[in-house]
N, C-alpha and C positions, 0 to 999 in steps of 0.2 A: 389597980393597974399601975405598974411602974412607969417612970418617965419615958424610957425607950419604947415600951410597949404602946404607950399613948401616941408617941411620935410615929411609930410604924403604922398604927391603926389610922391615924389622921392622914398621913401622906400616901401610903399604899392604898388604903381603903378609899380615900378621897379621890385619888387619880383614877382608880378602877371604876368607881361609881360614875364619875364624869364621862369616862370613855364609853361606858355601857349605855348612858342616856344619849349618846351621839354627839358630844361636844368635840370639835376638832382637836386632834392630838396636840398640836403646838400650844393651843390656848389652854387645854387641860393642864399641861405641866407648868405652863407659865402661871396660871392661877394658884396651883398648889405650892409652887416655889415662892410666890409672894407671901402667902400665909405662913409657910415654913420659915422663911427668912425673917419675917417680923417676929415670930414667936421664939425662934431658937438662936437668932444671931443678933438680938438686941435692938429690935425696932428699926428706926431709920438707918443707923449704920449698917444693919444687916441688909437693907434694901440696896444701899450703895455698893456693898460687897457683891450682892447678887448681880448687879449690872456689870461690875468688873469681871466676875467669873463668866458671865454670859458672853461678853465680848471676846475674852481669851479663848473660850471653848470653840468659837467658830473661826478664830484666826489661826487655828492649828494647821500647820503645813501638811500634816498627814491626810487632811480631808481634800486636798487638791485633786486626787484622781476622780472624785465623784462626778464633777461637771464634765470632765474630759471623757470618761467612760460613757456618760449619757449622750454626749455630743456625737460619739462614734455611731451609735444606733440611729440617732436623729438624722445624721447626714445620709446614711444608707437608705432610710425610708423615704426621705424627701427628695432625693436625687433619682429614685427609681431603680437604683442598683439592686435593691432587695427583690424586685420583680424578676430581674434577669437571673438571679440566683435560684429562685423558685422554678423558673422555666428550665434552667440547666439541670436541676435535680430531677425534675419531672421527666425529662428526656432519657435520663439514665435508668430510671426505675420503670420497667415494663413487665407485663405478665405476672404481677404479684397480686395475690388476693388483697382486696381493700387498698388498691394502688394509691389512690389520692390521699387516703389517711396516712399511709406510709410516707408519701411525699411530704405531707405536712410535718411529720415527726423529723424526717431527715433535714428538711429546709429549716425547721425550727432549731435543730441542733447547730446548724451552720450559723444561724443568727445569734444563738447563745454565745458563740465563740467570738462575735464581733459587736455585740450590742450590750449595753449595760442596763437595759430596762426591760423587765419582765412584762409590764403592761403594754409597752410598744410592740413587742413581739406578738403577743396574743391578739391585740387589736388589729395588727396588720394581717396576720394569717387568717384571723376570723373574718375580716371584711373581704379578703381576696379569695380564700379557698372554700369557706363554708357555703356560700351560694352555689358555687360550681358543683360541690359534692351533693348538695340537696337536689340540684337540677338533674343530676345523673342517677337519682334514685337511692342515694345513701340514706340510711336511717339516721335521724338527728343525733342519736347517742353515739354512733360510730363516727359521725362527722365532727361533732363538737368536742368530744372527749380528748382526742389526741392533741388538738390545738391548745386547749387549756393546760393539759398535762405538760406539753413541751415548753409552754410559756413559763411554767413554774421551774423547770430544769434550768432556765436562764439564770436563776439565782445561784446555782452551783458552779456553772462553767464560767471561768473568767473571760472577759472583764465583767465584773458585777459590782454595781454601786452599793448594793446592800451588804456585800461581803466586806467592802472597804469600811462601811459604816460600823459593822459588827466588830471588825478588828480595831477600829479607832475607839469605840466605846468600851471594849472589853480589855484592851491592852494586849490582845493576842497578835502575834506577828502577821501583818496584812499580807505579805508576800507568801508566807507559808499557808495561810488560810485560802488565798486565791488558788494556789497549786493543789491544796488538799481537796478542793471540790471537783477537780477534773475527773478523777476515776469514778467516784459515785455518780456524777452527772452522765458520763458515757454509759455506765452500767444501766442507768434508768432509761436512757434513750434506746438502747438495744432491747431492753425488756419490753418497752412500749411497742416497738416494731414487731417483735415475736408475738406479743399478745394479739395485735391487730390481725396478723396473718392466721394465727390459730383460730381466733374468734370468727373470722370470715369463712375459713375453711369449714367450720362446724355449721355456721348459719349463713350460707351464701346470699340469702335475700337481703341481709343487712347492707351489703355493698355490692350490687350487681355489676358484673364486668361491662365496660363501655365498648360496644362494637365499633363506635366511631373513633375511638382513641387511636391516634396516629402513632405507629411504631417506627421510630427512626432507626436507620441502620448505618453502620460504618462511621465515617467522620461526622455526619450530620447528628449522630447520637452524642458524640463526645465533644463536638465543637464548643457548645456553650459552657460545658464543664471546664474546659481549659481556658476559655475566653473570660469567664466571669467567676465561676465557683472557686476555682483554685487560687486566682489572684486575691479574691476576697478573703479566703481562708488564710492566705499568707499574712494578713494583718494579725490574726491570732498567733501565728508563728513568731511574728516580730515581738508582740507584747509578752507572750509566755517565754519565748526564747531568751529575751533580754533579762526577764525576771529570774528565770531558772539559772542562767549562767552567772548571775550576780553582776552583770554589766550595768544594770540600772535599778533604781529604787522603784516602788510601785508608782510614784508620781511621775518619774521620768518615762516609765513604760506607758502610762496613760497618755502622756504628751506625744510619745512616739506613735501610739495607736491612732490618736486623733489626727496627727499629721499624715500618717500613712493612708487613713480613710479619705481625707480630703484630697491627697495627691492622686489616689486611685480614681476618685470621682472626676478630678480635673483631667486625667489622662483619657478617660472615657468620654470627655466632653459634656458631662452632665452637671458640673458644679456651677449652676446658674445662680445669679444674685438672689433671685426669689427663693430658691431652695435653701441657700445659706441662711437667709433671714429667718425662714420658718424653723430651720434646725436650731438656730441660736435662741429664738423665742421659746421653743420647746425645752431646750436645755436650761435656760434661765428659770422657767416656771418650775421644772422638776427639782433642780438644784436648790433653788430658793426655799422650796417647801422642805427639802431634806435638811438644809442648814438651820432653818427655823426650829425644826424638831430637835436637832442636835443641841441647839442652844438650851432648850428646855431640859433635855435628858441629862446633860453633864451637870448642870446646877442641881438637878433633882438628886443625882447620886451623891453630890457633895453634901447636900443638906441631910440626907439619910445618914451619912457618915458622921456629920457634925452633931446631930441630935442623939447619936448613940444607937439608932435603930438598926443600922447595918450590923454592928458588932454584936448587939443583943440577939438578933435573928440568927446570925451565923453560929453564935455560941449555943443557942437553943437547939439548932438542928444537929450540930456536930456532937452534942452531949447526949443524944438519944441512944447512942451505942449501935447505930445502924452501920452496915458495911458500906464501903465506898460505892460498890455496884448498886446497892439499893438506893443510895442518895442520888446517884446519876439517873437511875430509872425514874425516881420521883421527880427530878427536875425535868426530864423529857415529857413525863405525863402532864406536868403543869403547863409546859409549853404547848403541847397538843391541845389541851383544854382551852388555853387562852386563844389559840389559833382559830377556834370556832367563833369567838366573839370579837376579837380586836385585830388590827392590822399588824404587819410585821415590825414596824418601827416601835409601836406601842409595846409589843412583846419584849423587845430588847430593853426598852426604858423601864418597864415594870420589874423585869427579872435580873438584868445584869448587875445592878448594884448589890444584890443579895447573892446571886450565883457565883460571881467571879471570886469574891473572898473565900467561898467554900472550896472552889476549884483549886485556888492557890494553897489553902490551908491543908487540903487532903493530898496535895501533890498529884492531882489529875493532869494528864497530858492536855495542855490548852488547845492544841491543834485538833486533836481527836474530839474534844468537847465542842470546839467551835464548828467543826463540820457537822456533828450531830445537831447542833443548834440550827445550822443552815437548813438541814433536812426537815427539821420541825417547822421552820418558817416557811419552807417550800410547801409543806403539807397544809399549813394555814391558808395559803393562797387558794387551795382547792376545796377546803372543807365547807360544806353548807352550814348555815344559811348565808354567812357574810363574807365568804372567800372573795378576795379582791378580783381574781381572774374569772370567777363566776359572774360577778357584776359587769366586768369588762365584756365578757361574751354576750351577756344579756343586751348590752348596749349596741353591739355590732351585728347580732344575729337577726335574721328576718323574723317578723311577728309570728310566723307559723311554728317556730321553735319555742316550746313552752319552758317555763322555769323548772318544772318537774323533770323534763327531759334533760335539761342542762345539769341538774343535780344527779340524775341517774348516770349521765355520761361520764362523770368523773370518778364514780365508784371504783372500778377496777384499778385506776391509776393511783388512787389513794391507798388501796391495799398494797400495790407494788412499792409505793414510797415507804409504807410502814415496814414491809419486809426488808427494804434496803436499810432503814434505820436500825432494825434488829441485827442485820448482818454487820453493819459498822460497829455496833455495840459489842458483838461477840468477836469480831475480827478487826480490831483497830487499824491494822495495816492497810485496809482498803482506803482509809483517809490519810494515814501518816506515811505510807511507803514512798509516794512520789516526792513530797517536800523533803523527807529525810535523804532520799537518794540523790536529789538534785542539790 
C-alpha cells in the first residue's frame, strides 16, 4: 500500500468508522485530525499548525450568514408569529382532500422561505399539527409524512444554513447555490400537495373530512393572509431580492433578513424579552455546533490534501476512463448511501475533499453539482433508519404513532425526491436557470 493509499485509508476509514459507532461528528474529525497532523505534518509543529488552521477556518467572514439565518427561524417560532402563519394558510385552504396535510405542506413551504433550520420547522409543525390531524381521524402515515417531507425541503429553499455551509466548504458561490435551490424546492412542494390530494381521493378513509371545520368566507378568509402570511413572506422577498439584484452579499442579506424578522415581530408587539433570549440561546446552540463541525471539516480537507490522499484518489477515479455522467452518478449514489447512516454535515466532510477536485478537474458546473448535492442531503434527512427528521418526528409525535408508521410515512416523499434528483441530472436548467438569469 503506497503512502497516499495508507493516508486515505487511515483518515477516511477512521472517520467513517468513528461516525458509524456513534461518536459525535465534531469529536470524530478532531480525533482523526490530531492523528493526521502528528503523522503527516511532523509531530508537534503539525499540531501547532492544526490549531492555526482550525482558528482561521471558523474566522471566515463567509460563515456569518449561518447564525443570522438560524436566528430568523428562532425568532418566528418563539414569538408565536409562526402560529399565525399556519392559521392564515389554514383559512385559505378549504374543501381540499387531506386538507390539514396540505396545510402542513403549504405552511412548511412558507417557513422554509424564512427559517434556516430544517429541524425547527419539522419540530414545530409536528408538535402543533400532528396531534390535531390524529384527533380528526387522519392515518398516522398521511399525517406525519408531509410534515417530515416539507421539513427536508427547508434545506433547498433559502435562507438555509446548510446551503451556506456547503458553499463555504466546497468553494461554490453561496449566492448562486442559495438561488439554485428555489426552483427544485418549489417543484417538490407542489408535488407533495398533488400526491396528498390524489392519495386521499383514492383512499378517503386515510384523511376523513372534518364536518366541524369552519369555512371562512369573504374578508374573514383572507384577513390573516394579508395580516400575517404576506408580511412574513416579504422577508423572503427582501433576502432573495437583495441577493438576486446583486445589492448585497449573502452575509448582508442574512443581516437584512434577521433585522426584518425582528422588526416584523416588534411591529406585531410580540418581540418580548423572554422570546428574544430563547431565540438567541437556540441560535447560539445550533451555530456553535455547526462552527465546531466546520473547524474539524476544514482541517480534515487540508490534511487529506497535505498527505497526498486527495490527489491520489482523484487521479485513481479520473484514470478509470469513465464518462463524466457516470462519475457524477457514482458520486450521487455514494451520497445517498451515506445518507442512510450519517448526518448531512458528516456527508459533506467525508466527500467534499474528494468530490470537489474531481468536479473542478472534469469541468462540471459547480452550481448544478451543488444543487444535486443538496437534494441528496435532503434525502438523507428522510431515509430510515437514522434520518434526522425521522428522529425529530419520533421526539414530538404522540406515543400512539409507531416508528414503523413514521418509516412508512416518508416512503412516497423519498421516491418523489429521487425523481427530482434524476430530473435535475437530466435537465440541469432546473437548478442553473434561475442563478444564471439573475
